[in-house]
N, CA, C and O of each residue as an XYZ file, in Angstrom:
676
protein
N      15.272     84.415      3.789
C      14.003     85.084      3.995
C      12.976     84.077      4.511
O      12.855     82.982      3.961
N      12.253     84.428      5.538
C      11.260     83.542      6.144
C       9.950     83.578      5.359
O       9.648     84.542      4.656
N       9.193     82.507      5.501
C       7.849     82.436      4.943
C       6.885     82.796      6.061
O       6.862     82.137      7.100
N       6.082     83.845      5.850
C       5.186     84.338      6.883
C       3.737     84.097      6.483
O       3.366     84.239      5.318
N       2.926     83.731      7.470
C       1.510     83.481      7.250
C       0.699     84.086      8.383
O       1.208     84.284      9.486
N      -0.564     84.379      8.108
C      -1.498     84.837      9.140
C      -2.378     83.690      9.634
O      -3.182     83.876     10.547
N      -2.230     82.494      9.031
C      -3.016     81.321      9.401
C      -2.157     80.386     10.250
O      -1.208     79.785      9.747
N      -2.488     80.262     11.535
C      -1.693     79.392     12.399
C      -1.691     77.958     11.897
O      -0.712     77.237     12.094
N      -2.762     77.536     11.257
C      -2.844     76.155     10.762
C      -1.688     75.820      9.821
O      -1.350     74.646      9.669
N      -1.076     76.815      9.190
C       0.043     76.575      8.271
C       1.313     76.125      8.994
O       2.179     75.499      8.382
N       1.435     76.433     10.283
C       2.629     76.048     11.045
C       2.286     75.195     12.263
O       3.188     74.710     12.946
N       1.011     75.005     12.545
C       0.577     74.343     13.782
C       1.167     72.948     13.949
O       1.697     72.634     15.015
N       1.089     72.106     12.922
C       1.605     70.743     13.054
C       3.098     70.735     13.352
O       3.559     69.990     14.216
N       3.858     71.571     12.633
C       5.301     71.637     12.863
C       5.604     72.173     14.257
O       6.497     71.662     14.933
N       4.878     73.189     14.690
C       5.099     73.756     16.019
C       4.822     72.713     17.103
O       5.658     72.492     17.978
N       3.663     72.078     17.048
C       3.296     71.106     18.076
C       4.194     69.878     18.049
O       4.498     69.313     19.100
N       4.620     69.456     16.863
C       5.543     68.320     16.753
C       6.901     68.676     17.387
O       7.497     67.851     18.079
N       7.378     69.890     17.149
C       8.655     70.328     17.729
C       8.546     70.423     19.244
O       9.448     69.983     19.957
N       7.452     70.994     19.745
C       7.231     71.075     21.187
C       7.199     69.675     21.797
O       7.803     69.443     22.844
N       6.503     68.746     21.154
C       6.407     67.382     21.673
C       7.766     66.691     21.667
O       8.060     65.899     22.562
N       8.595     66.979     20.672
C       9.933     66.383     20.593
C      10.836     66.920     21.700
O      11.574     66.157     22.325
N      10.781     68.216     21.944
C      11.739     68.876     22.838
C      11.229     68.945     24.277
O      11.999     68.739     25.215
N       9.966     69.227     24.455
C       9.266     69.301     25.749
C       9.606     70.538     26.571
O       8.711     71.323     26.882
N      10.865     70.735     26.930
C      11.241     71.866     27.785
C      11.542     73.107     26.951
O      12.152     73.022     25.886
N      11.109     74.247     27.448
C      11.333     75.519     26.768
C      12.157     76.440     27.654
O      12.162     76.306     28.878
N      12.839     77.356     27.032
C      13.472     78.449     27.741
C      12.525     79.626     27.662
O      12.190     80.096     26.575
N      12.095     80.101     28.822
C      11.221     81.273     28.878
C      12.075     82.484     29.200
O      12.830     82.483     30.172
N      11.953     83.511     28.385
C      12.693     84.742     28.607
C      11.720     85.868     28.896
O      10.755     86.083     28.163
N      11.992     86.584     29.980
C      11.258     87.795     30.332
C      12.280     88.924     30.401
O      13.482     88.702     30.256
N      11.783     90.133     30.624
C      12.654     91.310     30.661
C      12.400     92.058     31.953
O      11.253     92.263     32.349
N      13.490     92.471     32.619
C      13.328     93.215     33.861
C      13.077     94.698     33.585
O      13.035     95.119     32.430
N      12.912     95.476     34.637
C      12.605     96.897     34.513
C      13.691     97.719     33.849
O      13.439     98.848     33.428
N      14.905     97.170     33.746
C      16.012     97.870     33.086
C      16.250     97.347     31.670
O      17.235     97.703     31.024
N      15.330     96.495     31.196
C      15.442     95.976     29.833
C      16.395     94.799     29.685
O      16.765     94.441     28.566
N      16.799     94.190     30.799
C      17.722     93.055     30.751
C      16.928     91.749     30.708
O      15.954     91.595     31.446
N      17.337     90.805     29.848
C      16.613     89.533     29.765
C      16.947     88.608     30.921
O      18.033     88.673     31.499
N      15.994     87.746     31.247
C      16.202     86.682     32.239
C      15.575     85.429     31.643
O      14.420     85.446     31.217
N      16.331     84.358     31.614
C      15.850     83.103     31.032
C      15.766     82.037     32.106
O      16.557     82.014     33.049
N      14.784     81.147     31.945
C      14.654     79.987     32.809
C      14.060     78.850     31.987
O      13.321     79.091     31.032
N      14.380     77.612     32.356
C      13.896     76.436     31.636
C      12.685     75.893     32.375
O      12.695     75.758     33.599
N      11.637     75.582     31.613
C      10.390     75.109     32.210
C       9.613     74.262     31.223
O      10.053     74.043     30.095
N       8.447     73.785     31.655
C       7.666     72.860     30.834
C       6.249     73.398     30.603
O       5.323     73.043     31.332
N       6.084     74.245     29.596
C       4.729     74.694     29.263
C       3.993     73.641     28.433
O       4.610     72.763     27.830
N       2.687     73.744     28.416
C       1.869     72.900     27.548
C       1.119     73.813     26.591
O       1.009     75.016     26.823
N       0.605     73.232     25.514
C      -0.018     74.018     24.447
C      -1.319     73.385     23.995
O      -1.504     72.169     24.048
N      -2.209     74.248     23.551
C      -3.421     73.816     22.866
C      -3.738     74.845     21.790
O      -3.211     75.958     21.805
N      -4.592     74.467     20.870
C      -5.050     75.396     19.838
C      -6.500     75.707     20.152
O      -7.337     74.808     20.234
N      -6.789     76.987     20.326
C      -8.127     77.455     20.681
C      -8.579     78.449     19.615
O      -7.927     79.467     19.386
N      -9.688     78.146     18.977
C     -10.214     79.012     17.913
C      -9.157     79.325     16.858
O      -9.062     80.453     16.373
N      -8.358     78.304     16.509
C      -7.370     78.454     15.454
C      -6.096     79.173     15.853
O      -5.271     79.489     14.995
N      -5.919     79.440     17.149
C      -4.722     80.145     17.619
C      -4.048     79.348     18.733
O      -4.715     78.627     19.475
N      -2.724     79.478     18.850
C      -2.030     78.767     19.918
C      -2.256     79.453     21.265
O      -2.297     80.680     21.355
N      -2.401     78.642     22.301
C      -2.475     79.128     23.680
C      -1.560     78.241     24.501
O      -1.686     77.017     24.481
N      -0.642     78.857     25.222
C       0.277     78.124     26.075
C      -0.090     78.290     27.533
O      -0.699     79.287     27.921
N       0.281     77.314     28.339
C      -0.009     77.329     29.772
C       1.230     76.896     30.544
O       1.995     76.048     30.086
N       1.416     77.481     31.706
C       2.500     77.081     32.575
C       2.004     77.005     34.009
O       1.608     78.012     34.594
N       2.030     75.795     34.572
C       1.797     75.630     36.003
C       3.078     76.110     36.664
O       4.171     75.656     36.324
N       2.939     77.032     37.612
C       4.136     77.728     38.066
C       4.057     78.152     39.525
O       2.979     78.338     40.090
N       5.215     78.293     40.098
C       5.329     78.993     41.367
C       5.541     80.461     41.022
O       6.390     80.769     40.186
N       4.805     81.369     41.631
C       4.922     82.789     41.273
C       6.131     83.441     41.961
O       5.986     84.149     42.956
N       7.311     83.188     41.415
C       8.512     83.749     42.032
C       8.482     85.271     41.977
O       7.841     85.864     41.109
N       9.174     85.881     42.899
C       9.222     87.341     42.977
C       9.732     87.939     41.662
O       9.174     88.919     41.168
N      10.787     87.350     41.099
C      11.372     87.865     39.860
C      10.381     87.742     38.706
O      10.155     88.707     37.975
N       9.786     86.553     38.540
C       8.841     86.343     37.439
C       7.655     87.296     37.560
O       7.233     87.888     36.566
N       7.121     87.447     38.757
C       5.985     88.354     38.970
C       6.363     89.796     38.639
O       5.600     90.502     37.979
N       7.523     90.232     39.088
C       7.950     91.615     38.843
C       8.176     91.862     37.354
O       7.750     92.889     36.826
N       8.839     90.933     36.680
C       9.089     91.103     35.247
C       7.785     91.213     34.467
O       7.614     92.121     33.653
N       6.866     90.284     34.722
C       5.618     90.268     33.955
C       4.709     91.437     34.317
O       3.921     91.882     33.483
N       4.804     91.942     35.551
C       4.020     93.124     35.926
C       4.516     94.348     35.168
O       3.719     95.199     34.774
N       5.824     94.441     34.963
C       6.398     95.587     34.260
C       6.290     95.451     32.748
O       6.145     96.449     32.043
N       6.361     94.206     32.240
C       6.319     93.968     30.802
C       5.756     92.567     30.584
O       6.440     91.583     30.870
N       4.526     92.454     30.084
C       3.890     91.140     29.964
C       4.377     90.291     28.789
O       3.860     89.197     28.564
N       5.357     90.777     28.045
C       5.852     90.023     26.891
C       6.908     89.009     27.323
O       7.757     89.289     28.169
N       6.831     87.833     26.722
C       7.819     86.789     26.974
C       8.048     86.019     25.684
O       7.266     86.104     24.737
N       9.139     85.268     25.673
C       9.424     84.368     24.563
C       9.669     82.985     25.135
O      10.387     82.825     26.122
N       9.065     81.986     24.506
C       9.313     80.584     24.824
C      10.064     80.008     23.636
O       9.591     80.067     22.501
N      11.241     79.449     23.906
C      12.105     78.970     22.838
C      12.446     77.504     23.058
O      12.799     77.095     24.164
N      12.337     76.719     21.990
C      12.634     75.294     22.013
C      13.791     75.015     21.051
O      13.834     75.555     19.945
N      14.727     74.166     21.484
C      15.861     73.790     20.635
C      16.229     72.348     20.908
O      16.266     71.911     22.058
N      16.504     71.606     19.836
C      16.972     70.220     19.947
C      18.333     70.102     19.279
O      18.640     70.882     18.377
N      19.160     69.145     19.698
C      20.453     68.946     19.043
C      20.338     68.697     17.533
O      21.297     68.920     16.794
N      19.190     68.246     17.085
C      18.962     68.065     15.642
C      18.806     69.398     14.919
O      18.632     69.433     13.701
N      18.868     70.488     15.667
C      18.687     71.863     15.179
C      17.222     72.178     14.866
O      16.934     73.184     14.217
N      16.296     71.331     15.319
C      14.882     71.677     15.222
C      14.605     72.751     16.262
O      14.997     72.621     17.422
N      13.929     73.806     15.842
C      13.643     74.918     16.749
C      12.204     75.389     16.579
O      11.586     75.233     15.526
N      11.703     75.969     17.656
C      10.406     76.640     17.630
C      10.470     77.743     18.677
O      11.123     77.601     19.711
N       9.792     78.827     18.397
C       9.696     79.887     19.398
C       8.334     80.540     19.302
O       7.710     80.586     18.242
N       7.892     81.044     20.446
C       6.611     81.736     20.525
C       6.821     83.025     21.303
O       7.202     82.996     22.474
N       6.574     84.148     20.655
C       6.585     85.452     21.317
C       5.150     85.711     21.761
O       4.222     85.634     20.956
N       4.973     86.018     23.046
C       3.617     86.025     23.595
C       3.392     87.151     24.596
O       4.328     87.706     25.173
N       2.131     87.458     24.774
C       1.678     88.270     25.900
C       1.318     87.269     26.988
O       0.593     86.305     26.742
N       1.826     87.505     28.185
C       1.737     86.535     29.272
C       0.971     87.126     30.441
O       1.180     88.283     30.805
N       0.080     86.331     31.035
C      -0.716     86.829     32.158
C      -0.963     85.713     33.166
O      -1.088     84.542     32.807
N      -1.029     86.102     34.433
C      -1.408     85.171     35.496
C      -2.910     84.923     35.409
O      -3.678     85.851     35.157
N      -3.331     83.680     35.615
C      -4.740     83.303     35.582
C      -5.080     82.669     36.919
O      -4.416     81.723     37.344
N      -6.097     83.172     37.579
C      -6.496     82.634     38.885
C      -7.902     82.042     38.871
O      -8.400     81.618     39.914
N      -8.542     82.008     37.721
C      -9.879     81.450     37.591
C      -9.860     79.957     37.921
O      -9.168     79.194     37.248
N     -10.614     79.519     38.955
C     -10.579     78.105     39.364
C     -10.947     77.134     38.238
O     -10.337     76.072     38.125
N     -11.914     77.473     37.421
C     -12.328     76.569     36.339
C     -11.180     76.359     35.344
O     -10.923     75.234     34.915
N     -10.504     77.435     34.987
C      -9.372     77.336     34.062
C      -8.234     76.559     34.696
O      -7.604     75.730     34.040
N      -7.966     76.822     35.972
C      -6.887     76.113     36.655
C      -7.152     74.607     36.681
O      -6.223     73.816     36.514
N      -8.402     74.205     36.887
C      -8.754     72.783     36.872
C      -8.568     72.198     35.470
O      -8.040     71.096     35.321
N      -9.006     72.942     34.435
C      -8.899     72.455     33.056
C      -7.432     72.277     32.653
O      -7.077     71.276     32.033
N      -6.586     73.240     33.003
C      -5.174     73.147     32.647
C      -4.490     72.046     33.448
O      -3.585     71.386     32.937
N      -4.904     71.839     34.692
C      -4.387     70.730     35.493
C      -4.564     69.421     34.726
O      -3.651     68.599     34.653
N      -5.756     69.245     34.155
C      -6.047     68.015     33.401
C      -5.235     67.953     32.112
O      -4.811     66.871     31.706
N      -5.008     69.100     31.456
C      -4.161     69.103     30.262
C      -2.747     68.632     30.612
O      -2.141     67.871     29.857
N      -2.226     69.080     31.749
C      -0.911     68.617     32.185
C      -0.918     67.113     32.416
O       0.018     66.416     32.025
N      -1.974     66.614     33.050
C      -2.039     65.177     33.366
C      -2.115     64.324     32.104
O      -1.482     63.270     32.041
N      -2.871     64.750     31.104
C      -3.022     63.920     29.901
C      -1.967     64.215     28.840
O      -1.737     63.388     27.958
N      -1.317     65.386     28.910
C      -0.306     65.774     27.937
C      -0.894     66.617     26.828
O      -1.885     66.237     26.205
N      -0.284     67.758     26.583
C      -0.791     68.664     25.553
C       0.361     69.531     25.041
O       0.764     70.471     25.726
N       0.903     69.236     23.843
C       0.528     68.119     22.988
C       0.916     66.788     23.626
O       1.596     66.742     24.651
N       0.468     65.720     22.997
C       0.702     64.376     23.532
C       2.180     64.193     23.876
O       3.061     64.494     23.071
N       2.431     63.700     25.075
C       3.795     63.453     25.513
C       4.422     64.616     26.279
O       5.514     64.474     26.829
N       3.747     65.756     26.319
C       4.268     66.920     27.039
C       3.353     67.169     28.230
O       2.174     67.485     28.064
N       3.896     67.027     29.410
C       3.119     67.227     30.620
C       3.683     66.374     31.738
O       4.741     65.762     31.593
N       2.978     66.336     32.840
C       3.375     65.555     34.006
C       2.206     65.577     34.981
O       1.218     66.278     34.762
N       2.324     64.809     36.053
C       1.299     64.841     37.085
C       1.631     66.013     38.019
O       2.595     65.931     38.780
N       0.857     67.092     37.975
C       1.170     68.265     38.790
C       1.097     68.016     40.291
O       1.595     68.821     41.078
N       0.481     66.908     40.694
C       0.389     66.603     42.118
C       1.777     66.400     42.749
O       1.927     66.483     43.968
N       2.765     66.139     41.928
C       4.136     66.011     42.431
C       4.614     67.330     43.045
O       5.497     67.331     43.904
N       4.039     68.441     42.610
C       4.427     69.764     43.111
C       3.345     70.402     43.986
O       3.653     71.112     44.943
N       2.080     70.144     43.653
C       0.955     70.740     44.369
C       0.074     69.614     44.891
O      -0.866     69.183     44.223
N       0.390     69.144     46.093
C      -0.204     67.931     46.663
C      -1.721     68.028     46.863
O      -2.410     67.008     46.874
N      -2.242     69.249     47.022
C      -3.676     69.419     47.257
C      -4.477     69.511     45.955
O      -5.669     69.817     45.984
N      -3.843     69.252     44.835
C      -4.548     69.279     43.569
C      -4.689     70.690     43.024
O      -3.985     71.600     43.462
N      -5.597     70.879     42.071
C      -5.717     72.178     41.407
C      -6.198     73.312     42.324
O      -6.143     74.481     41.943
N      -6.664     72.973     43.518
C      -7.061     74.013     44.480
C      -5.947     74.332     45.469
O      -6.144     75.130     46.386
N      -4.781     73.718     45.292
C      -3.637     73.982     46.164
C      -3.309     75.477     46.107
O      -3.195     76.030     45.013
N      -3.156     76.141     47.248
C      -2.876     77.576     47.235
C      -1.534     77.933     46.590
O      -1.316     79.094     46.242
N      -0.644     76.975     46.425
C       0.637     77.246     45.779
C       0.627     77.076     44.271
O       1.589     77.446     43.598
N      -0.460     76.517     43.729
C      -0.581     76.261     42.287
C      -1.045     77.532     41.596
O      -2.137     78.038     41.853
N      -0.193     78.034     40.716
C      -0.512     79.236     39.951
C      -0.342     78.926     38.470
O       0.301     77.946     38.093
N      -0.920     79.767     37.654
C      -1.000     79.472     36.239
C      -0.684     80.713     35.413
O      -1.207     81.799     35.666
N       0.181     80.528     34.422
C       0.449     81.565     33.430
C      -0.169     81.150     32.107
O      -0.135     79.981     31.722
N      -0.735     82.136     31.420
C      -1.278     81.916     30.075
C      -0.415     82.685     29.090
O      -0.078     83.847     29.318
N      -0.056     82.019     27.981
C       0.717     82.635     26.912
C      -0.181     82.769     25.687
O      -0.705     81.777     25.179
N      -0.352     83.984     25.225
C      -1.092     84.245     23.992
C      -0.105     84.740     22.949
O       0.178     85.936     22.879
N       0.428     83.822     22.132
C       1.427     84.225     21.146
C       0.864     85.166     20.086
O      -0.292     85.070     19.674
N       1.734     86.075     19.668
C       1.424     86.931     18.525
C       2.366     86.609     17.370
O       2.194     87.108     16.258
N       3.368     85.767     17.644
C       4.318     85.335     16.612
C       4.867     83.966     17.005
O       5.295     83.765     18.142
N       4.852     83.024     16.056
C       5.425     81.692     16.256
C       6.331     81.403     15.064
O       5.962     81.635     13.913
N       7.523     80.892     15.362
C       8.468     80.537     14.299
C       8.897     79.089     14.479
O       9.172     78.653     15.596
N       8.955     78.345     13.378
C       9.443     76.970     13.397
C      10.454     76.767     12.276
O      10.343     77.338     11.191
N      11.449     75.928     12.583
C      12.448     75.577     11.572
C      13.066     74.255     11.974
O      13.381     74.044     13.145
N      13.240     73.372     11.022
C      13.871     72.085     11.313
C      15.338     72.138     10.920
O      15.751     72.971     10.113
N      16.112     71.243     11.498
C      17.514     71.143     11.125
C      17.683     70.836      9.652
O      18.609     71.332      9.010
N      16.789     70.019      9.116
C      16.827     69.703      7.681
C      16.607     70.970      6.855
O      17.260     71.178      5.833
N      15.670     71.821      7.316
C      15.430     73.085      6.617
C      16.693     73.938      6.616
O      17.075     74.513      5.597
N      17.324     74.005      7.771
C      18.535     74.807      7.917
C      19.615     74.318      6.953
O      20.292     75.121      6.312
N      19.769     73.007      6.857
C      20.800     72.425      5.993
C      20.510     72.620      4.509
O      21.437     72.713      3.704
N      19.236     72.682      4.143
C      18.879     72.788      2.725
C      18.527     74.210      2.294
O      18.248     74.459      1.121
N      18.540     75.134      3.242
C      18.245     76.521      2.888
C      16.765     76.869      2.848
O      16.398     77.969      2.436
N      15.911     75.939      3.272
C      14.480     76.250      3.333
C      14.264     77.291      4.435
O      14.807     77.142      5.530
N      13.499     78.320      4.172
C      13.326     79.377      5.175
C      12.462     78.931      6.356
O      11.657     78.005      6.257
N      12.662     79.624      7.466
C      11.805     79.407      8.635
C      10.366     79.734      8.255
O      10.106     80.546      7.367
N       9.443     79.080      8.950
C       8.026     79.366      8.771
C       7.555     80.159      9.981
O       7.785     79.764     11.124
N       6.896     81.279      9.716
C       6.493     82.191     10.784
C       5.002     82.478     10.672
O       4.485     82.791      9.600
N       4.331     82.362     11.807
C       2.931     82.785     11.905
C       2.908     84.073     12.710
O       3.559     84.176     13.750
N       2.160     85.054     12.227
C       1.953     86.284     12.983
C       0.457     86.537     13.092
O      -0.277     86.458     12.107
N       0.023     86.841     14.303
C      -1.383     87.131     14.525
C      -1.735     88.499     13.942
O      -2.802     88.691     13.359
N      -0.817     89.434     14.113
C      -1.027     90.811     13.670
C       0.354     91.350     13.322
O       1.194     91.499     14.210
N       0.607     91.644     12.053
C       1.949     92.091     11.655
C       2.442     93.323     12.423
O       3.643     93.445     12.664
N       1.572     94.212     12.801
C       1.987     95.402     13.556
C       2.456     94.998     14.939
O       3.527     95.415     15.380
N       1.652     94.175     15.640
C       2.007     93.728     16.982
C       3.266     92.877     16.958
O       4.055     92.915     17.902
N       3.465     92.116     15.903
C       4.613     91.223     15.814
C       5.886     91.949     15.391
O       6.940     91.322     15.281
N       5.810     93.242     15.154
C       6.989     94.010     14.810
C       7.437     93.816     13.369
O       8.626     93.922     13.069
N       6.503     93.536     12.483
C       6.835     93.335     11.071
C       6.370     94.510     10.274
O       6.553     94.541      9.057
């Protein structure tokens, strides 16, 4: 049985530490026929007003755009060989606001959390105003963390839910 909380602060350190350890996430979206599609990518995270917010500098592929237009829900899943895991079920949206795009560009450059990020200029040579630079925002409604040590000792996963109804609980 998992331990569930409505306070993100109860799982925030473990979530951000796991993200920093693993770095790459598998993002899963769903197509119009309800079939999942997964891809590996490098989102960054911050805590805003006590809640997690994820960001992805991205190329707006036809598949990703179509999936999110039909169903804005996605899951970002992290796994390490140590069996440390974290996942975030989120509502996902494209963001085109120049101010936000500049701010997230800087988060990628400095790392958020620390150690997670890269210089986006490697992909978008014109900087945050590059016409190819697009941004996804993840607003999680459920985050789960579990360490390999927890798994071995029977300690339950720790789950944060923003709203138990929205999170399917």
